[in-house]
ZAMARGU-4260 file (C-alpha; in steps of 0.2 Angstrom, whole numbers, plus 5000, padded with zeros to 4 digits):
<rodrens>
0) 5406/4366/4907 | 5402/4383/4899 | 5383/4382/4894 | 5387/4389/4877 | 5396/4372/4874
5) 5380/4362/4876 | 5373/4363/4859 | 5382/4365/4842 | 5373/4369/4826 | 5378/4367/4808
10) 5369/4374/4792 | 5357/4359/4792 | 5352/4363/4810 | 5358/4346/4816 | 5363/4347/4834
15) 5377/4339/4845 | 5372/4338/4863 | 5381/4335/4879 | 5373/4318/4880 | 5381/4314/4863
20) 5398/4319/4869 | 5396/4309/4885 | 5391/4294/4875 | 5406/4296/4864 | 5417/4298/4879
25) 5410/4282/4886 | 5414/4273/4870 | 5432/4279/4870 | 5434/4275/4888 | 5430/4257/4885
30) 5446/4254/4874 | 5462/4248/4883 | 5477/4260/4883 | 5485/4250/4868 | 5469/4251/4858
35) 5467/4269/4861 | 5485/4273/4855 | 5482/4262/4840 | 5466/4272/4835 | 5475/4288/4838
40) 5489/4283/4827 | 5477/4276/4814 | 5469/4293/4812 | 5485/4304/4814 | 5486/4309/4796
45) 5468/4313/4795 | 5469/4324/4811 | 5483/4333/4804 | 5474/4338/4788 | 5458/4342/4798
50) 5468/4354/4811 | 5477/4362/4796 | 5461/4367/4789 | 5451/4372/4804 | 5452/4388/4814
55) 5465/4384/4828 | 5456/4397/4840 | 5440/4387/4839 | 5450/4371/4844 | 5458/4380/4859
60) 5442/4387/4865 | 5434/4370/4865 | 5449/4362/4874 | 5451/4375/4887 | 5437/4370/4899
65) 5443/4352/4897 | 5459/4356/4907 | 5469/4344/4896 | 5482/4356/4891 | 5487/4374/4895
70) 5479/4382/4879 | 5489/4399/4882 | 5505/4390/4876 | 5497/4387/4859 | 5491/4405/4855
75) 5507/4410/4846 | 5506/4395/4835 | 5489/4399/4827 | 5497/4408/4812 | 5506/4392/4807
80) 5492/4379/4806 | 5504/4365/4801 | 5515/4367/4816 | 5500/4369/4827 | 5493/4353/4821
85) 5509/4343/4823 | 5513/4349/4840 | 5496/4348/4847 | 5494/4330/4842 | 5511/4325/4849
90) 5508/4334/4865 | 5491/4326/4867 | 5498/4309/4865 | 5512/4312/4877 | 5500/4318/4891
95) 5492/4301/4891 | 5475/4293/4891 | 5464/4306/4899 | 5472/4320/4888 | 5469/4309/4872
100) 5451/4306/4877 | 5448/4324/4881 | 5455/4329/4864 | 5443/4317/4856 | 5429/4325/4866
105) 5434/4342/4859 | 5434/4336/4841 | 5417/4328/4843 | 5410/4344/4849 | 5417/4352/4834
110) 5413/4338/4821 | 5403/4349/4810 | 5417/4361/4807 | 5425/4350/4794 | 5418/4335/4783
115) 5433/4325/4786 | 5431/4326/4805 | 5413/4322/4803 | 5418/4306/4793 | 5431/4299/4805
120) 5420/4302/4821 | 5406/4293/4812 | 5417/4279/4808 | 5423/4278/4826 | 5405/4278/4832
125) 5397/4267/4819 | 5411/4254/4819 | 5412/4252/4837 | 5421/4237/4845 | 5426/4231/4827
130) 5437/4246/4824 | 5453/4239/4832 | 5451/4223/4823 | 5449/4232/4806 | 5464/4243/4810
135) 5474/4227/4813 | 5467/4218/4798 | 5472/4233/4787 | 5490/4234/4795 | 5494/4215/4795
140) 5482/4207/4783 | 5472/4191/4785 | 5481/4174/4788 | 5483/4164/4773 | 5483/4145/4770
145) 5500/4138/4767 | 5497/4135/4748 | 5494/4154/4746 | 5508/4161/4755 | 5522/4159/4742
150) 5510/4165/4727 | 5505/4180/4738 | 5523/4185/4739 | 5526/4182/4721 | 5511/4192/4716
155) 5516/4207/4727 | 5534/4206/4719 | 5526/4207/4702 | 5516/4222/4706 | 5531/4230/4715
160) 5541/4229/4698 | 5526/4237/4689 | 5523/4251/4701 | 5539/4256/4710 | 5545/4268/4696
165) 5536/4283/4689 | 5540/4287/4671 | 5541/4305/4665 | 5542/4310/4647 | 5557/4321/4644
170) 5556/4336/4633 | 5555/4330/4615 | 5572/4332/4606 | 5583/4329/4622 | 5581/4310/4622
175) 5569/4297/4615 | 5569/4288/4632 | 5557/4293/4646 | 5565/4297/4662 | 5561/4286/4677
180) 5560/4290/4696 | 5556/4280/4711 | 5538/4284/4714 | 5540/4290/4732 | 5553/4302/4726
185) 5543/4310/4712 | 5524/4308/4716 | 5515/4324/4720 | 5500/4323/4730 | 5483/4325/4721
190) 5468/4332/4729 | 5453/4320/4729 | 5436/4325/4735 | 5419/4317/4737 | 5408/4325/4724
195) 5395/4321/4711 | 5399/4336/4699 | 5401/4325/4684 | 5382/4323/4683 | 5381/4340/4674
200) 5394/4343/4661 | 5387/4356/4649 | 5404/4363/4645 | 5420/4355/4640 | 5426/4344/4655
205) 5443/4352/4656 | 5437/4370/4655 | 5423/4367/4667 | 5434/4358/4680 | 5447/4371/4678
210) 5435/4385/4680 | 5428/4377/4696 | 5445/4371/4702 | 5450/4385/4714 | 5433/4387/4721
215) 5431/4368/4725 | 5449/4367/4732 | 5444/4381/4744 | 5429/4371/4749 | 5439/4356/4754
220) 5443/4366/4769 | 5425/4369/4774 | 5413/4358/4764 | 5421/4345/4753 | 5428/4329/4761
225) 5446/4326/4756 | 5449/4308/4752 | 5466/4302/4753 | 5470/4285/4745 | 5469/4276/4761
230) 5451/4282/4764 | 5444/4276/4748 | 5438/4260/4756 | 5435/4266/4773 | 5418/4270/4781
235) 5408/4282/4771 | 5397/4293/4782 | 5386/4298/4767 | 5382/4280/4762 | 5383/4273/4780
240) 5394/4259/4775 | 5411/4253/4771 | 5411/4254/4752 | 5414/4239/4741 | 5412/4248/4725
245) 5421/4265/4722 | 5422/4276/4707 | 5436/4289/4705 | 5432/4302/4692 | 5444/4314/4684
250) 5447/4324/4667 | 5461/4318/4655 | 5478/4320/4662 | 5473/4323/4679 | 5482/4308/4686
255) 5470/4294/4687 | 5482/4281/4681 | 5496/4288/4692 | 5485/4288/4707 | 5481/4270/4704
260) 5499/4266/4702 | 5503/4274/4719 | 5488/4266/4727 | 5495/4249/4721 | 5512/4253/4727
265) 5507/4258/4744 | 5497/4241/4745 | 5512/4231/4740 | 5524/4240/4752 | 5511/4237/4767
270) 5506/4255/4769 | 5487/4252/4768 | 5474/4240/4765 | 5482/4224/4769 | 5465/4217/4772
275) 5466/4213/4753 | 5476/4198/4751 | 5476/4200/4732 | 5474/4215/4721 | 5471/4214/4702
280) 5474/4229/4691 | 5466/4230/4673 | 5466/4244/4660 | 5450/4244/4650 | 5460/4248/4634
285) 5469/4231/4637 | 5452/4222/4640 | 5445/4229/4624 | 5456/4216/4615 | 5448/4201/4624
290) 5433/4191/4616 | 5422/4182/4627 | 5431/4177/4643 | 5427/4171/4661 | 5433/4180/4676
295) 5446/4167/4680 | 5453/4168/4662 | 5453/4187/4663 | 5464/4186/4678 | 5475/4173/4672
300) 5478/4182/4655 | 5485/4197/4665 | 5493/4186/4679 | 5497/4169/4672 | 5508/4164/4687
305) 5492/4163/4698 | 5485/4148/4688 | 5489/4134/4700 | 5480/4143/4714 | 5466/4153/4706
310) 5453/4143/4713 | 5459/4145/4731 | 5462/4164/4728 | 5444/4167/4723 | 5437/4157/4737
315) 5437/4172/4749 | 5431/4187/4739 | 5432/4199/4754 | 5451/4198/4752 | 5450/4203/4734
320) 5451/4220/4726 | 5449/4223/4708 | 5455/4239/4700 | 5449/4244/4682 | 5457/4260/4675
325) 5449/4270/4661 | 5430/4266/4660 | 5429/4280/4646 | 5441/4269/4635 | 5430/4254/4636
330) 5422/4248/4620 | 5407/4241/4630 | 5393/4253/4636 | 5390/4246/4654 | 5373/4245/4661
335) 5376/4245/4680 | 5357/4243/4684 | 5358/4224/4681 | 5369/4209/4680 | 5368/4191/4676
340) 5385/4182/4680 | 5388/4173/4696 | 5401/4160/4692 | 5419/4165/4689 | 5420/4152/4676
345) 5406/4158/4666 | 5411/4167/4650 | 5404/4183/4644 | 5412/4200/4638 | 5422/4209/4650
350) 5409/4223/4653 | 5397/4210/4660 | 5410/4204/4672 | 5414/4221/4678 | 5396/4225/4681
355) 5393/4209/4690 | 5408/4212/4702 | 5402/4229/4706 | 5384/4223/4709 | 5391/4209/4720
360) 5382/4195/4710 | 5399/4189/4706 | 5411/4186/4720 | 5400/4193/4734 | 5410/4203/4746
365) 5424/4208/4734 | 5429/4226/4732 | 5430/4236/4715 | 5439/4252/4711 | 5435/4260/4694
370) 5442/4276/4686 | 5434/4286/4672 | 5433/4303/4664 | 5418/4313/4670 | 5410/4313/4652
375) 5407/4294/4653 | 5400/4295/4670 | 5386/4307/4664 | 5378/4292/4656 | 5381/4279/4669
380) 5370/4274/4683 | 5382/4277/4697 | 5370/4273/4711 | 5378/4256/4714 | 5394/4264/4720
385) 5395/4267/4738 | 5408/4281/4736 | 5411/4293/4721 | 5426/4304/4722 | 5434/4316/4710
390) 5452/4320/4707 | 5454/4339/4708 | 5472/4339/4704 | 5486/4350/4711 | 5485/4364/4724
395) 5495/4379/4721 | 5510/4372/4732 | 5509/4356/4722 | 5511/4365/4706 | 5526/4373/4712
400) 5533/4356/4718 | 5530/4349/4701 | 5539/4364/4693 | 5554/4362/4705 | 5555/4344/4701
405) 5554/4346/4682 | 5568/4360/4681 | 5579/4354/4695 | 5585/4372/4696 | 5577/4384/4708
410) 5580/4400/4698 | 5573/4392/4682 | 5558/4384/4690 | 5555/4401/4699 | 5555/4411/4683
415) 5544/4398/4674 | 5531/4397/4688 | 5530/4416/4690 | 5527/4418/4671 | 5513/4405/4672
420) 5505/4413/4687 | 5505/4430/4677 | 5495/4421/4663 | 5479/4416/4669 | 5474/4404/4655
425) 5490/4394/4658 | 5489/4394/4676 | 5471/4389/4677 | 5475/4372/4668 | 5490/4369/4679
430) 5479/4359/4691 | 5481/4345/4678 | 5498/4336/4680 | 5500/4332/4662 | 5496/4350/4657
435) 5510/4356/4670 | 5522/4344/4660 | 5517/4352/4643 | 5520/4370/4650 | 5536/4365/4659
440) 5542/4357/4643 | 5538/4372/4632 | 5547/4384/4644 | 5562/4373/4646 | 5563/4373/4627
445) 5563/4392/4627 | 5576/4393/4640 | 5587/4381/4631 | 5587/4392/4615 | 5594/4407/4624
450) 5611/4408/4634 | 5604/4419/4647 | 5586/4422/4654 | 5583/4440/4650 | 5568/4451/4653
455) 5565/4451/4634 | 5565/4432/4633 | 5552/4432/4648 | 5540/4444/4639 | 5541/4433/4623
460) 5536/4417/4631 | 5518/4410/4626 | 5503/4418/4635 | 5489/4409/4628 | 5484/4390/4625
465) 5487/4392/4606 | 5504/4400/4608 | 5509/4387/4621 | 5505/4373/4609 | 5512/4382/4594
470) 5529/4384/4603 | 5528/4366/4608 | 5526/4359/4590 | 5538/4372/4582 | 5552/4367/4594
475) 5549/4349/4590 | 5549/4352/4571 | 5565/4362/4573 | 5573/4347/4581 | 5566/4336/4568
480) 5574/4347/4554 | 5591/4343/4561 | 5588/4324/4562 | 5578/4321/4546 | 5569/4305/4543
485) 5571/4301/4525 | 5556/4302/4513 | 5543/4308/4526 | 5540/4327/4528 | 5534/4335/4544
490) 5520/4343/4534 | 5513/4326/4529 | 5514/4319/4546 | 5505/4334/4553 | 5491/4332/4540
495) 5488/4314/4543 | 5489/4314/4562 | 5478/4330/4561 | 5464/4322/4553 | 5465/4307/4565
500) 5465/4319/4579 | 5450/4328/4573 | 5441/4311/4571 | 5445/4308/4589 | 5439/4324/4596
505) 5423/4323/4587 | 5420/4305/4593 | 5427/4305/4610 | 5441/4294/4605 | 5458/4297/4614
510) 5465/4279/4611 | 5470/4274/4593 | 5476/4258/4585 | 5485/4252/4569 | 5468/4252/4560
515) 5466/4271/4564 | 5484/4274/4558 | 5481/4265/4542 | 5464/4273/4539 | 5472/4291/4541
520) 5489/4286/4532 | 5499/4290/4548 | 5516/4283/4548 | 5523/4278/4565 | 5541/4274/4559
525) 5550/4290/4563 | 5556/4300/4577 | 5544/4314/4574 | 5529/4303/4577 | 5536/4297/4594
530) 5538/4315/4599 | 5519/4318/4598 | 5511/4301/4602 | 5514/4288/4615 | 5514/4269/4612
535) 5508/4255/4623 | 5506/4237/4622 | 5515/4224/4612 | 5513/4219/4593 | 5500/4216/4586
540) 5490/4224/4600 | 5498/4241/4601 | 5488/4257/4606 | 5493/4275/4603 | 5488/4291/4612
545) 5493/4309/4610 | 5505/4315/4624 | 5490/4325/4630 | 5472/4327/4625 | 5474/4346/4622
550) 5488/4342/4610 | 5476/4331/4600 | 5464/4345/4600 | 5478/4357/4594 | 5482/4345/4579
555) 5464/4344/4575 | 5464/4363/4573 | 5481/4365/4565 | 5476/4353/4550 | 5464/4365/4544
560) 5477/4378/4541 | 5488/4365/4532 | 5475/4359/4520 | 5465/4375/4516 | 5448/4367/4513
565) 5435/4380/4517 | 5420/4368/4516 | 5429/4355/4527 | 5433/4370/4539 | 5416/4376/4540
570) 5409/4359/4543 | 5421/4357/4558 | 5416/4374/4565 | 5398/4369/4564 | 5400/4352/4571
575) 5412/4358/4585 | 5399/4371/4590 | 5384/4359/4590 | 5390/4347/4603 | 5381/4350/4620
580) 5395/4341/4630 | 5407/4354/4625 | 5419/4342/4617 | 5423/4354/4603 | 5426/4370/4613
585) 5445/4369/4615 | 5446/4364/4596 | 5437/4380/4592 | 5448/4391/4603 | 5463/4384/4594
590) 5456/4388/4577 | 5453/4405/4583 | 5471/4406/4590 | 5478/4400/4574 | 5469/4414/4565
595) 5483/4426/4572 | 5497/4428/4559 | 5510/4431/4572 | 5506/4415/4581 | 5505/4405/4565
600) 5522/4412/4559 | 5531/4402/4573 | 5527/4386/4563 | 5532/4393/4546 | 5551/4389/4546
605) 5549/4370/4549 | 5530/4367/4545 | 5528/4377/4530 | 5516/4391/4526 | 5499/4390/4534
610) 5483/4396/4526 | 5478/4414/4527 | 5462/4410/4519 | 5458/4398/4533 | 5462/4412/4545
615) 5450/4424/4536 | 5437/4411/4536 | 5438/4409/4555 | 5438/4428/4558 | 5423/4429/4548
620) 5415/4415/4558 | 5419/4425/4574 | 5412/4441/4567 | 5395/4432/4564 | 5395/4426/4582
625) 5390/4443/4587 | 5374/4446/4577 | 5371/4462/4568 | 5355/4465/4578 | 5364/4469/4594
630) 5377/4480/4587 | 5375/4498/4594 | 5363/4491/4607 | 5366/4485/4625 | 5376/4469/4622
635) 5367/4456/4634 | 5380/4445/4641 | 5378/4426/4643 | 5390/4411/4644 | 5388/4410/4625
640) 5394/4427/4622 | 5408/4424/4635 | 5413/4409/4624 | 5415/4421/4610 | 5426/4432/4620
645) 5437/4417/4624 | 5439/4415/4605 | 5443/4434/4603 | 5456/4432/4618 | 5464/4417/4609
650) 5465/4427/4593 | 5475/4441/4601 | 5467/4452/4587 | 5463/4468/4595 | 5457/4476/4579
655) 5444/4462/4577 | 5439/4465/4596 | 5437/4483/4593 | 5427/4480/4577 | 5415/4467/4585
660) 5413/4476/4602 | 5415/4494/4597 | 5409/4506/4611 | 5393/4495/4614 | 5386/4494/4631
665) 5392/4477/4638 | 5380/4469/4651 | 5384/4452/4659 | 5371/4454/4673 | 5369/4438/4683
670) 5383/4428/4674 | 5394/4419/4686 | 5412/4425/4683 | 5427/4415/4687 | 5444/4424/4689
675) 5449/4417/4672 | 5433/4424/4664 | 5438/4441/4672 | 5455/4440/4663 | 5447/4437/4647
680) 5434/4451/4649 | 5448/4462/4654 | 5457/4459/4638 | 5442/4462/4628 | 5438/4479/4636
685) 5456/4484/4635 | 5456/4481/4616 | 5442/4494/4614 | 5446/4512/4614 | 5432/4517/4625
690) 5417/4507/4631 | 5401/4517/4635 | 5395/4506/4649 | 5399/4489/4657 | 5387/4481/4669
695) 5393/4466/4679 | 5379/4466/4691 | 5377/4450/4702 | 5391/4441/4694 | 5398/4434/4710
700) 5416/4435/4706 | 5429/4435/4720 | 5441/4448/4724 | 5454/4440/4713 | 5443/4442/4698
705) 5441/4460/4701 | 5460/4462/4703 | 5461/4455/4685 | 5448/4467/4678 | 5457/4483/4685
710) 5467/4487/4670 | 5452/4488/4659 | 5443/4501/4671 | 5453/4515/4661 | 5443/4511/4646
715) 5426/4512/4653 | 5415/4527/4656 | 5401/4519/4667 | 5403/4503/4677 | 5391/4494/4688
720) 5397/4481/4701 | 5381/4479/4710 | 5379/4464/4722 | 5397/4458/4718 | 5409/4465/4730
725) 5415/4463/4748 | 5426/4475/4758 | 5443/4467/4753 | 5438/4471/4735 | 5440/4490/4739
730) 5459/4488/4738 | 5459/4482/4720 | 5445/4494/4716 | 5455/4509/4723 | 5470/4505/4712
735) 5458/4505/4697 | 5450/4522/4700 | 5466/4530/4706 | 5471/4543/4692 | 5458/4536/4681
740) 5453/4549/4668 | 5439/4539/4659 | 5428/4532/4672 | 5413/4544/4675 | 5400/4533/4684
745) 5403/4520/4697 | 5389/4510/4704 | 5393/4499/4719 | 5375/4497/4726 | 5370/4481/4736
750) 5388/4476/4742 | 5396/4475/4758 | 5410/4488/4759 | 5410/4493/4777 | 5427/4494/4785
755) 5442/4492/4785 | 5446/4494/4766 | 5433/4506/4762 | 5445/4519/4767 | 5457/4514/4753
760) 5443/4517/4740 | 5439/4534/4747 | 5457/4539/4747 | 5458/4535/4729 | 5442/4544/4724
765) 5449/4562/4723 | 5462/4557/4710 | 5449/4551/4698 | 5436/4560/4687 | 5421/4551/4693
770) 5405/4561/4693 | 5392/4549/4699 | 5396/4537/4714 | 5382/4525/4720 | 5385/4517/4737
775) 5367/4513/4742 | 5363/4497/4752 | 5381/4495/4757 | 5378/4493/4776 | 5389/4509/4778
780) 5389/4515/4796 | 5393/4530/4806 | 5412/4525/4806 | 5412/4526/4787 | 5408/4545/4787
785) 5426/4551/4790 | 5432/4540/4775 | 5417/4547/4765 | 5422/4564/4770 | 5440/4562/4764
790) 5434/4555/4747 | 5423/4571/4743 | 5433/4584/4752 | 5441/4596/4738 | 5434/4584/4725
795) 5432/4593/4709 | 5422/4581/4698 | 5409/4572/4709 | 5392/4578/4706 | 5380/4564/4712
800) 5383/4554/4728 | 5370/4540/4733 | 5371/4534/4751 | 5353/4528/4752 | 5348/4513/4763
805) 5364/4513/4774 | 5366/4516/4793 | 5374/4533/4794 | 5371/4541/4811 | 5381/4552/4823
810) 5394/4557/4829 | 5404/4556/4813 | 5390/4561/4802 | 5395/4579/4805 | 5412/4575/4797
815) 5403/4570/4781 | 5392/4586/4782 | 5407/4597/4784 | 5415/4590/4769 | 5400/4592/4758
820) 5399/4611/4761 | 5415/4613/4751 | 5412/4600/4738 | 5405/4602/4720 | 5391/4588/4723
825) 5374/4594/4716 | 5364/4579/4722 | 5364/4569/4738 | 5353/4554/4741 | 5351/4549/4759
830) 5334/4540/4759 | 5331/4527/4772 | 5346/4530/4783 | 5335/4532/4798 | 5345/4548/4804
835) 5345/4553/4822 | 5339/4570/4827 | 5357/4576/4829 | 5361/4570/4811 | 5346/4579/4804
840) 5352/4595/4813 | 5369/4593/4804 | 5359/4590/4787 | 5349/4606/4790 | 5366/4616/4792
845) 5372/4609/4775 | 5356/4614/4767 | 5358/4632/4774 | 5376/4633/4768 | 5372/4625/4750
850) 5354/4629/4745 | 5356/4623/4727 | 5361/4606/4733 | 5347/4593/4730 | 5345/4582/4745
855) 5334/4567/4744 | 5327/4559/4761 | 5314/4546/4764
</rodrens>
């Protein structure tokens, strides 16, 4: 074996030695052929995911010395990782036992290349001889006593009827009935990862998750463990056990309930976890209606047909799984640090029962799965859960699948998806399935209103969150006006549900009941109400929720433009701003968005006149957010100031932006920028005639973020992008400076711009009017000199060039010197380049030819 294969290091300096690999091979060799095949098949889906997210070349390099396949045959497949994974796995299995063991050896050597690989190899190693038994148990289930066989079948049939179809709300106005699909035909995979991000939520949970979403999804390929539903109760290498209590976290609308439905359906159909003979599903919103109850009573209340056998069912807790959906909707604050129930017949409130199940005091050996919003988990002791996972929502491809499913028309779905991709605010929140539904609904409404999809129609589509929800509501109101419900106007309903919505936003309430409707004078006896709210349960225990949390937040803002009460509006502005958990952040953005007259006008025809006084009040509030003392001084950036920029972005009020920002120096040094933040900043900068200076030093935004900032570069005189860029960024930066007649000073210090795209930047330089260019500390080497030469040769504007702290040496250094002889540069900084003697000779020639050129050396 190649000696370079003897030790593997990861970032934590852990080591995989040849002895470890030999020991692992010995373990695999102890399995019979049938057991080895079973293990291989058991992990097939995991291995496909892993190979699709690993560098194929590293796999082939590790396989080559093992002589199990001819690796040359796979070189052409490296580009298509999906095909590479599928074919490699099939080929390994077809080559027999030794090839499969050799393949596992290879994976063991590469285990730290992906967290999922580390997890399954740890499971194989730690579980040992019990692994095959566990696989068989999960596939075929435990043997049941005769008395339980029929009730087991009845229970599965009951759950099948509850989970086999997936409901999708149809665009309001098309039908009052939701459309149903077989869950396997419509379900779109959600990304679930191991995480503890919910522990810190200083921002609104939808906003914070959206901002981090793309970054986290990229990390699933390298650092975050991807948890498919069939892995939730498998070995966790972090807690070193098979979990019996699992928490799944996710923001509203992300798909927690749908994931649970798919989980139960897959159990019913035998796809996974047949080790559980009985699975019980509860919603906390349903449990809220119960008084004191025992575990037995709680089960029978939901599943009365189990009454004759409930004693026998509970006799073997290891065969039981309890699912509790929506912890954030529970009326009980649960203390998971202690429990007191140990008897399934003992009565208490349901919260104590849940805690006792989780802590294994009640039915020791049972398994529990709970879902919750992140905000609720921030106040929960989660140390009792052996696995905590977060639903991250849709990948890019999954979003496209959702759009295709919704429209059922490739042309329409393509146009809709392209529009959303071009509007960052909308696309950022498309990681949420229910948000995808809102967007698709609005766009389908717009498409239906026009006989043909023209370019003019596409440009008129909503671009901000406020415009999206205004369009959504105005289309529903238009439909309502054609099907009037007697005696109850749309304006009255918008007012009543608006105040109820605001109460919910401010108090973390998303589920309402008849008492809330009565308290806020909300009538639920008409078509318009059912277009905005969903109803669940049976009288008298009926619950109501808005179609989407963000729709609730929109109505909470809209009501202030209907009622025109300045004091109440100011109170809401103050309260929404005061919450440290960010619960009022989207409400504030909607208030600012509704201050735009053109946005409000869309509601006028069917919702009546909206208050211009409220709009002026909100605009005045925005103006005060940028204090007088920083006007005409450097504007020090922070997350708080960036939030104000979001308010301005939603307002679409360019005059207000120009008034607030003027030509101030904008400095966001050290503020972490997401691509969406860059889009918002770009809108702000483009709304000003000319910004004296913009400093986004050490903002760590990705190349995608810079691409979104490019249009704003034509409004800036001085720009600092220190410690922010990599070489690929030069492509976008080149397009920003090409033919730029405004930018005079460009500071690119402390980046990494060496090859290959540095050339693109230099080729664009002569078309600009840049006078100062700072490229110090960029690790530029001798090979950069020809590109530098092309950038300054015949350049009529560049006066200062800073190349300090690079690695410029011969032989190409002479190209740079020749170009400088004919340039207009007046100052050249070359400190700490450790120039060779030959390079210094070239520099001396330059000095002789241009004695007035100031050259600075170390």
